[in-house]
C-alpha atoms as a printed R data frame, in Angstrom:
    type eleno elety resid chain resno       x      y       z
1   ATOM     1    CA   MET     A     1 -63.759 15.841  76.530
2   ATOM     2    CA   LEU     A     2 -65.659 17.383  73.860
3   ATOM     3    CA   ASP     A     3 -63.810 17.864  70.788
4   ATOM     4    CA   VAL     A     4 -64.866 20.807  68.455
5   ATOM     5    CA   VAL     A     5 -63.409 21.657  65.377
6   ATOM     6    CA   CYS     A     6 -64.384 25.394  63.446
7   ATOM     7    CA   LYS     A     7 -63.834 26.948  60.611
8   ATOM     8    CA   GLY     A     8 -64.862 29.887  58.273
9   ATOM     9    CA   THR     A     9 -65.754 33.373  58.836
10  ATOM    10    CA   PRO     A    10 -65.900 35.095  62.717
11  ATOM    11    CA   TYR     A    11 -69.624 34.180  63.006
12  ATOM    12    CA   GLU     A    12 -69.442 30.906  61.324
13  ATOM    13    CA   ILE     A    13 -66.640 29.492  63.758
14  ATOM    14    CA   GLY     A    14 -68.895 31.442  66.967
15  ATOM    15    CA   TYR     A    15 -71.625 29.058  65.592
16  ATOM    16    CA   GLN     A    16 -69.766 26.438  64.953
17  ATOM    17    CA   HIS     A    17 -68.697 26.086  68.528
18  ATOM    18    CA   GLY     A    18 -72.319 27.184  70.046
19  ATOM    19    CA   SER     A    19 -74.292 24.640  68.379
20  ATOM    20    CA   ALA     A    20 -71.932 21.977  69.495
21  ATOM    21    CA   ALA     A    21 -71.103 23.075  73.095
22  ATOM    22    CA   LYS     A    22 -75.027 24.479  73.811
23  ATOM    23    CA   ALA     A    23 -74.996 22.327  76.940
24  ATOM    24    CA   GLU     A    24 -71.507 23.047  78.125
25  ATOM    25    CA   ILE     A    25 -72.003 26.578  77.472
26  ATOM    26    CA   SER     A    26 -75.313 26.937  79.350
27  ATOM    27    CA   ARG     A    27 -73.500 24.812  82.357
28  ATOM    28    CA   SER     A    28 -70.649 27.468  82.119
29  ATOM    29    CA   ILE     A    29 -72.929 30.715  82.251
30  ATOM    30    CA   ALA     A    30 -74.725 29.109  85.382
31  ATOM    31    CA   PHE     A    31 -71.335 28.003  86.933
32  ATOM    32    CA   TYR     A    32 -70.057 31.576  86.793
33  ATOM    33    CA   ALA     A    33 -73.172 33.242  87.914
34  ATOM    34    CA   SER     A    34 -72.772 31.318  90.799
35  ATOM    35    CA   LEU     A    35 -69.324 32.798  91.667
36  ATOM    36    CA   PHE     A    36 -70.170 36.105  90.807
37  ATOM    37    CA   ILE     A    37 -72.268 36.265  93.651
38  ATOM    38    CA   GLU     A    38 -69.984 34.433  95.656
39  ATOM    39    CA   THR     A    39 -66.932 36.505  95.213
40  ATOM    40    CA   SER     A    40 -68.749 39.829  94.414
41  ATOM    41    CA   ASN     A    41 -72.334 39.610  95.404
42  ATOM    42    CA   ARG     A    42 -73.679 40.387  92.158
43  ATOM    43    CA   GLN     A    43 -76.300 38.883  90.686
44  ATOM    44    CA   TRP     A    44 -76.330 37.780  86.674
45  ATOM    45    CA   PRO     A    45 -78.217 40.789  85.687
46  ATOM    46    CA   GLN     A    46 -75.501 43.289  87.208
47  ATOM    47    CA   VAL     A    47 -72.776 41.054  85.735
48  ATOM    48    CA   LEU     A    48 -74.812 42.092  82.164
49  ATOM    49    CA   ASP     A    49 -74.918 45.573  83.325
50  ATOM    50    CA   THR     A    50 -71.320 45.519  83.347
51  ATOM    51    CA   ALA     A    51 -71.070 43.476  80.642
52  ATOM    52    CA   LYS     A    52 -72.213 45.977  78.301
53  ATOM    53    CA   THR     A    53 -69.283 48.464  78.779
54  ATOM    54    CA   PHE     A    54 -66.342 46.017  77.373
55  ATOM    55    CA   ASP     A    55 -69.440 44.683  74.389
56  ATOM    56    CA   VAL     A    56 -68.928 48.286  73.215
57  ATOM    57    CA   GLU     A    57 -65.024 48.209  73.370
58  ATOM    58    CA   ILE     A    58 -64.936 44.936  71.906
59  ATOM    59    CA   GLN     A    59 -67.270 46.008  68.827
60  ATOM    60    CA   ARG     A    60 -65.177 49.114  68.277
61  ATOM    61    CA   LYS     A    61 -61.273 47.490  68.820
62  ATOM    62    CA   TRP     A    62 -61.502 44.030  68.008
63  ATOM    63    CA   PRO     A    63 -64.764 42.872  65.617
64  ATOM    64    CA   ARG     A    64 -63.673 40.193  64.664
65  ATOM    65    CA   TYR     A    65 -63.782 38.680  68.273
66  ATOM    66    CA   ARG     A    66 -67.610 40.142  69.040
67  ATOM    67    CA   GLU     A    67 -68.714 38.592  65.369
68  ATOM    68    CA   GLU     A    68 -67.571 35.085  66.877
69  ATOM    69    CA   MET     A    69 -69.192 35.522  69.992
70  ATOM    70    CA   ARG     A    70 -72.247 36.631  68.293
71  ATOM    71    CA   GLY     A    71 -71.668 33.327  66.627
72  ATOM    72    CA   ILE     A    72 -71.482 31.403  69.655
73  ATOM    73    CA   ALA     A    73 -74.783 33.348  71.441
74  ATOM    74    CA   ASP     A    74 -77.147 32.662  68.500
75  ATOM    75    CA   ALA     A    75 -76.277 28.910  67.968
76  ATOM    76    CA   SER     A    76 -76.514 28.452  72.027
77  ATOM    77    CA   GLY     A    77 -79.479 30.256  72.505
78  ATOM    78    CA   HIS     A    78 -78.021 32.978  74.550
79  ATOM    79    CA   ASP     A    79 -77.788 36.502  74.561
80  ATOM    80    CA   ILE     A    80 -74.620 38.028  73.255
81  ATOM    81    CA   LEU     A    81 -74.202 39.891  76.708
82  ATOM    82    CA   ASP     A    82 -74.472 36.239  77.988
83  ATOM    83    CA   ILE     A    83 -71.039 35.164  76.043
84  ATOM    84    CA   VAL     A    84 -69.679 38.581  76.634
85  ATOM    85    CA   ALA     A    85 -69.802 38.334  80.358
86  ATOM    86    CA   ILE     A    86 -67.964 34.704  80.240
87  ATOM    87    CA   ASN     A    87 -65.233 36.117  78.324
88  ATOM    88    CA   VAL     A    88 -64.648 38.743  80.390
89  ATOM    89    CA   ARG     A    89 -65.155 37.120  83.906
90  ATOM    90    CA   THR     A    90 -61.919 38.352  84.797
91  ATOM    91    CA   GLU     A    91 -62.489 41.598  84.341
92  ATOM    92    CA   ILE     A    92 -66.049 42.126  85.791
93  ATOM    93    CA   ALA     A    93 -65.054 40.661  88.979
94  ATOM    94    CA   PHE     A    94 -61.833 42.609  89.186
95  ATOM    95    CA   GLY     A    95 -59.545 39.417  89.495
96  ATOM    96    CA   LEU     A    96 -61.709 37.649  91.505
97  ATOM    97    CA   PHE     A    97 -62.137 34.740  89.968
98  ATOM    98    CA   THR     A    98 -59.106 32.046  90.634
99  ATOM    99    CA   ASP     A    99 -57.541 30.620  87.848
100 ATOM   100    CA   GLY     A   100 -54.351 28.883  90.146
101 ATOM   101    CA   CYS     A   101 -51.800 27.765  88.518
102 ATOM   102    CA   THR     A   102 -47.973 26.647  87.897
103 ATOM   103    CA   SER     A   103 -46.566 27.146  84.852
104 ATOM   104    CA   LEU     A   104 -43.209 26.152  83.555
105 ATOM   105    CA   TYR     A   105 -41.094 26.107  79.843
106 ATOM   106    CA   TRP     A   106 -38.115 24.575  79.415
107 ATOM   107    CA   LYS     A   107 -35.950 24.658  76.062
108 ATOM   108    CA   THR     A   108 -33.548 21.846  76.024
109 ATOM   109    CA   GLU     A   109 -31.418 20.355  72.904
110 ATOM   110    CA   LYS     A   110 -33.899 18.042  71.702
111 ATOM   111    CA   ARG     A   111 -37.484 19.848  72.877
112 ATOM   112    CA   ALA     A   112 -39.803 22.876  73.826
113 ATOM   113    CA   LEU     A   113 -41.476 21.926  76.822
114 ATOM   114    CA   LEU     A   114 -44.609 24.261  77.915
115 ATOM   115    CA   GLY     A   115 -46.960 23.063  80.624
116 ATOM   116    CA   GLN     A   116 -49.416 23.657  83.759
117 ATOM   117    CA   ASN     A   117 -51.773 22.860  85.980
118 ATOM   118    CA   TRP     A   118 -54.995 24.317  85.820
119 ATOM   119    CA   ASP     A   119 -56.558 24.919  89.202
120 ATOM   120    CA   VAL     A   120 -60.056 26.492  89.711
121 ATOM   121    CA   ARG     A   121 -61.838 27.544  93.023
122 ATOM   122    CA   LEU     A   122 -64.893 25.307  93.639
123 ATOM   123    CA   PRO     A   123 -67.859 27.069  95.050
124 ATOM   124    CA   PHE     A   124 -69.956 26.664  98.264
125 ATOM   125    CA   PRO     A   125 -72.320 24.070  97.966
126 ATOM   126    CA   HIS     A   126 -75.499 26.336  98.629
127 ATOM   127    CA   LEU     A   127 -74.932 28.585  95.344
128 ATOM   128    CA   LEU     A   128 -74.498 25.482  92.871
129 ATOM   129    CA   ASN     A   129 -77.799 25.302  90.564
130 ATOM   130    CA   PRO     A   130 -79.611 22.805  91.996
131 ATOM   131    CA   PRO     A   131 -77.901 23.259  95.759
132 ATOM   132    CA   ILE     A   132 -76.837 20.978  97.884
133 ATOM   133    CA   THR     A   133 -79.014 20.933 100.781
134 ATOM   134    CA   ALA     A   134 -77.360 21.021 104.261
135 ATOM   135    CA   SER     A   135 -78.116 17.421 104.980
136 ATOM   136    CA   GLU     A   136 -76.469 16.470 101.889
137 ATOM   137    CA   HIS     A   137 -73.016 18.575 102.423
138 ATOM   138    CA   LYS     A   138 -70.755 16.084 102.771
139 ATOM   139    CA   LEU     A   139 -67.682 17.235 101.158
140 ATOM   140    CA   THR     A   140 -67.094 13.791  99.297
141 ATOM   141    CA   ARG     A   141 -70.948 14.056  98.188
142 ATOM   142    CA   TRP     A   142 -70.042 17.519  97.212
143 ATOM   143    CA   LEU     A   143 -67.437 16.857  94.860
144 ATOM   144    CA   ARG     A   144 -69.136 13.847  93.288
145 ATOM   145    CA   GLN     A   145 -71.561 15.912  92.178
146 ATOM   146    CA   TRP     A   146 -69.661 19.189  91.229
147 ATOM   147    CA   MET     A   147 -66.215 17.874  89.670
148 ATOM   148    CA   PRO     A   148 -68.206 15.845  86.632
149 ATOM   149    CA   ALA     A   149 -70.415 18.270  85.919
150 ATOM   150    CA   GLN     A   150 -68.091 21.629  85.671
151 ATOM   151    CA   GLN     A   151 -65.067 19.171  84.007
152 ATOM   152    CA   GLU     A   152 -67.655 18.478  81.527
153 ATOM   153    CA   ASN     A   153 -67.362 22.275  80.677
154 ATOM   154    CA   LEU     A   154 -64.001 21.890  79.662
155 ATOM   155    CA   ILE     A   155 -63.729 21.433  76.020
156 ATOM   156    CA   LEU     A   156 -60.874 20.800  73.180
157 ATOM   157    CA   LEU     A   157 -61.244 24.017  70.237
158 ATOM   158    CA   THR     A   158 -59.766 24.073  67.221
159 ATOM   159    CA   ILE     A   159 -60.179 26.481  65.130
160 ATOM   160    CA   HIS     A   160 -59.005 27.266  61.235
161 ATOM   161    CA   GLN     A   161 -59.015 30.952  60.419
162 ATOM   162    CA   THR     A   162 -57.831 32.495  56.769
163 ATOM   163    CA   ASN     A   163 -54.436 33.779  57.229
164 ATOM   164    CA   LEU     A   164 -54.077 32.837  60.358
165 ATOM   165    CA   PRO     A   165 -52.030 29.842  62.259
166 ATOM   166    CA   THR     A   166 -54.571 27.374  63.030
167 ATOM   167    CA   ILE     A   167 -55.049 26.828  67.098
168 ATOM   168    CA   LYS     A   168 -55.807 23.917  69.293
169 ATOM   169    CA   VAL     A   169 -56.567 25.051  72.731
170 ATOM   170    CA   VAL     A   170 -58.456 23.550  75.620
171 ATOM   171    CA   THR     A   171 -61.281 25.441  77.418
172 ATOM   172    CA   GLU     A   172 -64.141 26.700  78.559
173 ATOM   173    CA   ALA     A   173 -67.032 26.228  76.522
174 ATOM   174    CA   GLY     A   174 -67.758 29.856  75.002
175 ATOM   175    CA   LEU     A   175 -64.697 31.138  75.646
176 ATOM   176    CA   ILE     A   176 -62.807 32.266  72.472
177 ATOM   177    CA   GLY     A   177 -59.457 31.979  73.913
178 ATOM   178    CA   LYS     A   178 -57.460 30.017  76.673
179 ATOM   179    CA   ILE     A   179 -54.544 27.504  76.954
180 ATOM   180    CA   GLY     A   180 -53.189 25.905  74.450
181 ATOM   181    CA   LEU     A   181 -50.845 25.943  70.812
182 ATOM   182    CA   ASN     A   182 -51.008 26.975  67.300
183 ATOM   183    CA   SER     A   183 -49.501 25.130  63.664
184 ATOM   184    CA   LEU     A   184 -46.621 27.563  63.687
185 ATOM   185    CA   GLY     A   185 -45.408 26.392  67.595
186 ATOM   186    CA   VAL     A   186 -46.865 29.129  69.221
187 ATOM   187    CA   GLY     A   187 -48.011 28.034  72.702
188 ATOM   188    CA   VAL     A   188 -49.253 29.825  75.838
189 ATOM   189    CA   CYS     A   189 -50.109 29.101  79.639
190 ATOM   190    CA   PHE     A   190 -51.894 31.410  82.018
191 ATOM   191    CA   ASN     A   191 -51.251 32.471  85.568
192 ATOM   192    CA   ALA     A   192 -54.395 34.250  87.575
193 ATOM   193    CA   ILE     A   193 -52.544 37.708  89.241
194 ATOM   194    CA   ARG     A   194 -54.720 39.476  91.494
195 ATOM   195    CA   ALA     A   195 -53.426 42.864  91.384
196 ATOM   196    CA   LYS     A   196 -55.588 46.040  91.491
197 ATOM   197    CA   GLY     A   197 -56.166 47.951  88.375
198 ATOM   198    CA   LEU     A   198 -58.740 48.055  85.417
199 ATOM   199    CA   SER     A   199 -59.157 49.537  82.245
200 ATOM   200    CA   ALA     A   200 -62.308 48.623  80.362
201 ATOM   201    CA   HIS     A   201 -60.674 50.255  77.142
202 ATOM   202    CA   HIS     A   202 -58.159 47.665  76.954
203 ATOM   203    CA   VAL     A   203 -57.583 44.195  76.107
204 ATOM   204    CA   PRO     A   204 -59.386 41.541  78.398
205 ATOM   205    CA   VAL     A   205 -56.746 38.753  79.380
206 ATOM   206    CA   HIS     A   206 -58.957 35.856  77.470
207 ATOM   207    CA   LEU     A   207 -58.770 38.092  74.656
208 ATOM   208    CA   GLY     A   208 -55.114 38.664  74.816
209 ATOM   209    CA   LEU     A   209 -54.508 34.834  75.190
210 ATOM   210    CA   ARG     A   210 -56.655 34.586  71.839
211 ATOM   211    CA   MET     A   211 -54.493 36.916  70.497
212 ATOM   212    CA   VAL     A   212 -51.172 35.222  71.359
213 ATOM   213    CA   LEU     A   213 -52.413 32.063  69.516
214 ATOM   214    CA   GLU     A   214 -52.717 33.684  66.010
215 ATOM   215    CA   SER     A   215 -49.550 35.681  66.463
216 ATOM   216    CA   SER     A   216 -46.720 33.995  64.050
217 ATOM   217    CA   THR     A   217 -43.866 34.329  67.276
218 ATOM   218    CA   ALA     A   218 -43.800 34.568  70.842
219 ATOM   219    CA   ALA     A   219 -42.286 38.010  69.815
220 ATOM   220    CA   THR     A   220 -44.762 39.194  67.724
221 ATOM   221    CA   ALA     A   221 -47.575 37.948  70.343
222 ATOM   222    CA   ILE     A   222 -45.652 39.959  73.439
223 ATOM   223    CA   ALA     A   223 -45.422 42.854  70.556
224 ATOM   224    CA   THR     A   224 -49.429 42.614  70.128
225 ATOM   225    CA   LEU     A   225 -50.489 42.488  73.959
226 ATOM   226    CA   GLU     A   226 -48.171 45.660  74.441
227 ATOM   227    CA   SER     A   227 -49.230 47.990  71.805
228 ATOM   228    CA   GLN     A   228 -52.812 46.819  72.484
229 ATOM   229    CA   GLY     A   229 -52.546 47.284  76.829
230 ATOM   230    CA   MET     A   230 -54.012 44.714  79.411
231 ATOM   231    CA   ALA     A   231 -57.238 45.265  80.901
232 ATOM   232    CA   SER     A   232 -56.481 43.327  83.945
233 ATOM   233    CA   SER     A   233 -53.523 41.902  85.760
234 ATOM   234    CA   ALA     A   234 -52.711 37.985  84.420
235 ATOM   235    CA   HIS     A   235 -49.069 36.119  83.697
236 ATOM   236    CA   MET     A   236 -48.945 34.349  80.543
237 ATOM   237    CA   LEU     A   237 -46.537 32.196  79.776
238 ATOM   238    CA   ILE     A   238 -45.494 32.870  75.857
239 ATOM   239    CA   ALA     A   239 -43.488 30.593  74.169
240 ATOM   240    CA   ASP     A   240 -42.193 29.103  70.686
241 ATOM   241    CA   PRO     A   241 -39.677 26.690  69.652
242 ATOM   242    CA   SER     A   242 -36.649 29.125  70.173
243 ATOM   243    CA   GLY     A   243 -37.500 30.371  73.687
244 ATOM   244    CA   ALA     A   244 -40.000 31.740  76.274
245 ATOM   245    CA   MET     A   245 -40.834 34.889  77.886
246 ATOM   246    CA   GLY     A   246 -43.356 34.890  81.412
247 ATOM   247    CA   PHE     A   247 -45.425 38.412  80.239
248 ATOM   248    CA   GLU     A   248 -46.449 39.823  83.349
249 ATOM   249    CA   CYS     A   249 -49.562 42.926  82.805
250 ATOM   250    CA   THR     A   250 -51.615 44.751  85.031
251 ATOM   251    CA   SER     A   251 -54.215 47.548  83.869
252 ATOM   252    CA   THR     A   252 -50.809 50.205  83.782
253 ATOM   253    CA   THR     A   253 -47.661 48.072  83.441
254 ATOM   254    CA   PHE     A   254 -45.693 45.005  81.756
255 ATOM   255    CA   ALA     A   255 -43.051 43.571  82.916
256 ATOM   256    CA   LYS     A   256 -40.796 40.614  80.961
257 ATOM   257    CA   LEU     A   257 -39.420 37.342  82.885
258 ATOM   258    CA   GLY     A   258 -36.903 36.122  80.380
259 ATOM   259    CA   MET     A   259 -35.394 32.500  80.576
260 ATOM   260    CA   ASP     A   260 -32.603 31.280  83.328
261 ATOM   261    CA   ALA     A   261 -29.064 30.258  82.422
262 ATOM   262    CA   ARG     A   262 -30.863 26.423  81.729
263 ATOM   263    CA   ASN     A   263 -33.499 27.904  79.387
264 ATOM   264    CA   ARG     A   264 -36.226 27.972  82.168
265 ATOM   265    CA   VAL     A   265 -39.275 29.955  83.114
266 ATOM   266    CA   ALA     A   266 -41.920 29.468  85.907
267 ATOM   267    CA   HIS     A   267 -44.699 31.450  87.714
268 ATOM   268    CA   SER     A   268 -47.326 30.875  89.586
269 ATOM   269    CA   ASN     A   269 -50.014 33.481  91.097
270 ATOM   270    CA   HIS     A   270 -48.110 36.476  91.889
271 ATOM   271    CA   LEU     A   271 -46.011 38.893  90.377
272 ATOM   272    CA   LEU     A   272 -42.304 38.212  90.393
273 ATOM   273    CA   LEU     A   273 -41.035 41.816  88.722
274 ATOM   274    CA   GLU     A   274 -41.333 45.246  89.649
275 ATOM   275    CA   HIS     A   275 -44.696 46.973  88.285
276 ATOM   276    CA   PRO     A   276 -44.486 50.671  89.510
277 ATOM   277    CA   GLY     A   277 -47.456 51.835  91.615
278 ATOM   278    CA   VAL     A   278 -49.107 48.440  91.450
279 ATOM   279    CA   VAL     A   279 -50.495 46.688  94.543
280 ATOM   280    CA   ASP     A   280 -50.572 42.670  94.418
281 ATOM   281    CA   THR     A   281 -52.614 41.333  96.826
282 ATOM   282    CA   ARG     A   282 -50.848 38.156  96.522
283 ATOM   283    CA   TRP     A   283 -54.375 35.616  96.900
284 ATOM   284    CA   LEU     A   284 -52.914 32.608  97.458
285 ATOM   285    CA   GLY     A   285 -49.988 32.238 100.131
286 ATOM   286    CA   ASP     A   286 -49.043 29.404  98.933
287 ATOM   287    CA   SER     A   287 -47.963 30.724  95.046
288 ATOM   288    CA   PRO     A   288 -44.212 31.488  96.312
289 ATOM   289    CA   PHE     A   289 -43.934 27.845  97.106
290 ATOM   290    CA   ARG     A   290 -45.371 26.439  93.892
291 ATOM   291    CA   VAL     A   291 -43.164 28.575  91.806
292 ATOM   292    CA   ALA     A   292 -39.873 27.859  93.682
293 ATOM   293    CA   ARG     A   293 -41.128 23.975  94.022
294 ATOM   294    CA   ILE     A   294 -41.305 23.374  90.193
295 ATOM   295    CA   THR     A   295 -38.068 25.334  89.980
296 ATOM   296    CA   GLU     A   296 -36.589 23.099  92.612
297 ATOM   297    CA   LEU     A   297 -38.110 19.823  90.719
298 ATOM   298    CA   ALA     A   298 -36.605 20.922  87.351
299 ATOM   299    CA   GLN     A   299 -33.332 21.256  88.827
300 ATOM   300    CA   ARG     A   300 -33.038 17.673  90.125
301 ATOM   301    CA   TYR     A   301 -33.031 16.952  86.459
302 ATOM   302    CA   ASP     A   302 -30.182 19.039  85.872
303 ATOM   303    CA   ALA     A   303 -27.982 17.015  88.905
304 ATOM   304    CA   SER     A   304 -28.949 13.937  86.989
305 ATOM   305    CA   THR     A   305 -30.283 13.371  83.274
306 ATOM   306    CA   GLY     A   306 -30.272 16.980  82.527
307 ATOM   307    CA   GLU     A   307 -32.029 16.464  79.402
308 ATOM   308    CA   PRO     A   308 -35.982 15.662  80.460
309 ATOM   309    CA   SER     A   309 -38.361 13.429  78.494
310 ATOM   310    CA   PHE     A   310 -41.616 14.555  77.736
311 ATOM   311    CA   ALA     A   311 -42.842 12.016  80.227
312 ATOM   312    CA   ASP     A   312 -40.338 13.715  83.054
313 ATOM   313    CA   PHE     A   313 -41.737 17.313  82.540
314 ATOM   314    CA   SER     A   314 -45.081 15.995  82.870
315 ATOM   315    CA   ARG     A   315 -44.492 14.059  86.389
316 ATOM   316    CA   LEU     A   316 -43.242 17.698  87.620
317 ATOM   317    CA   PHE     A   317 -46.975 18.736  87.696
318 ATOM   318    CA   GLU     A   318 -47.627 15.670  89.747
319 ATOM   319    CA   ASP     A   319 -46.031 16.836  92.575
320 ATOM   320    CA   GLU     A   320 -47.502 16.733  96.023
321 ATOM   321    CA   ALA     A   321 -45.157 18.912  98.251
322 ATOM   322    CA   ASN     A   322 -46.926 21.224 101.058
323 ATOM   323    CA   TYR     A   323 -50.170 19.181 100.191
324 ATOM   324    CA   PRO     A   324 -52.955 20.187 100.121
325 ATOM   325    CA   ALA     A   325 -51.810 23.256  98.598
326 ATOM   326    CA   ALA     A   326 -49.143 22.090  95.836
327 ATOM   327    CA   ILE     A   327 -48.641 22.008  92.431
328 ATOM   328    CA   ASN     A   328 -51.126 19.059  92.517
329 ATOM   329    CA   ARG     A   329 -53.766 21.009  94.177
330 ATOM   330    CA   GLU     A   330 -56.722 19.215  96.194
331 ATOM   331    CA   VAL     A   331 -59.641 20.631  97.314
332 ATOM   332    CA   GLN     A   332 -60.606 19.831 101.273
333 ATOM   333    CA   ALA     A   333 -63.189 22.365 101.831
334 ATOM   334    CA   PRO     A   334 -65.973 24.205 100.129
335 ATOM   335    CA   GLY     A   335 -64.538 27.613  98.424
336 ATOM   336    CA   LYS     A   336 -61.080 26.309  97.389
337 ATOM   337    CA   SER     A   337 -59.276 25.368  94.320
338 ATOM   338    CA   GLN     A   338 -58.348 22.270  92.761
339 ATOM   339    CA   THR     A   339 -56.306 21.274  89.799
340 ATOM   340    CA   LEU     A   340 -59.144 20.505  87.180
341 ATOM   341    CA   PHE     A   341 -56.650 19.629  84.267
342 ATOM   342    CA   ASN     A   342 -53.070 19.616  83.243
343 ATOM   343    CA   ILE     A   343 -51.980 20.359  79.692
344 ATOM   344    CA   VAL     A   344 -48.002 19.741  78.463
345 ATOM   345    CA   MET     A   345 -47.030 20.731  75.163
346 ATOM   346    CA   ASP     A   346 -44.133 20.071  72.711
347 ATOM   347    CA   LEU     A   347 -43.611 23.600  70.757
348 ATOM   348    CA   ASN     A   348 -40.771 21.394  68.453
349 ATOM   349    CA   GLU     A   349 -43.360 18.827  67.547
350 ATOM   350    CA   ARG     A   350 -46.820 21.038  68.028
351 ATOM   351    CA   ARG     A   351 -48.564 18.536  69.862
352 ATOM   352    CA   ALA     A   352 -49.842 18.424  73.400
353 ATOM   353    CA   VAL     A   353 -51.632 16.503  76.021
354 ATOM   354    CA   VAL     A   354 -54.475 16.845  77.927
355 ATOM   355    CA   ARG     A   355 -55.048 15.233  81.638
356 ATOM   356    CA   LEU     A   356 -58.328 15.837  82.554
357 ATOM   357    CA   GLY     A   357 -58.493 15.997  86.739
358 ATOM   358    CA   ARG     A   358 -55.564 15.792  89.213
359 ATOM   359    CA   PRO     A   359 -52.493 14.552  87.120
360 ATOM   360    CA   THR     A   360 -52.361 11.818  89.447
361 ATOM   361    CA   GLU     A   361 -55.888 10.980  89.345
362 ATOM   362    CA   VAL     A   362 -56.431 11.405  85.039
363 ATOM   363    CA   VAL     A   363 -60.168 11.304  84.531
364 ATOM   364    CA   GLU     A   364 -59.619 11.121  80.747
365 ATOM   365    CA   THR     A   365 -56.619 11.715  78.091
366 ATOM   366    CA   ALA     A   366 -56.768 14.225  75.525
367 ATOM   367    CA   GLU     A   367 -54.053 14.698  72.466
368 ATOM   368    CA   MET     A   368 -53.916 17.728  69.934
369 ATOM   369    CA   SER     A   369 -51.389 17.889  67.553
370 ATOM   370    CA   PHE     A   370 -51.025 19.270  64.229
């Protein structure tokens, strides 16, 4: 996995990102262009027209992020709107992109453990670039061609900024915010929610993830997001060594899910709390199963050891009950989702382990630490 370290002004940070991950950014743009066609029947020029609205708001309200994206664009040889588009992809497609995943926080006597599997929808073969022909349309061939390329678009990104915590994330190349932790022990995981509603005047989800990682505590991160408002629906599991909160948001509402009696928070891909006036499509029918299943697995440790190790916690994400639509997902047909990576963090120790691939079929392992 490409390891990119950036420092300096926002533009310099973006330029270093774009220069180091130039090929990966081009592949990410091509991948999402194919998914926009599939999910919303939009060609890339139409996507860029929509991105212009968000670009105006980002320049006005969050110019530092706009400068970083401008640096990425200049260094990678893309138009600024290409970079804005992939950073606001969730909002442009009204939540149709499928960051399906299962996340868990567990504070024990010794550890503050946070983790998730990140699942992504694999595109139909005819939408790939280059496309797979009808004669080649075999699932194994398709996976062999697509999966390594998409995994190569994931990077480890470290960002050093003046007067802000240092950030370490695993992200898709070209995105300025995703899943990870900072030097103060604040961490965040992300679950896609497909509830109706959009506000171009509020914070896009991936910029919101970046804001969390620039915060000194989980509480200040949540307060920042509430003060800004969110552009679309999502769940962020926001944590630090003292505890965690499940932060559900839509374009009009917020709701906070606190820790249970065993200091745990679990979430998947549907709203667990009440959001007046909001319609949750529950786009993944297995989402209720997965959140119940990971809670059940955690409870088994209560009955046995009661204090999971880092390795014990990591194994929770290997579970294949309800296969293939499991916590550890495996694709069985084009257009379905598969686990692309797993990340587990110990916020007390300020470290994370990333397993690329399904956690039972690991392609590569990388560690991020402070």
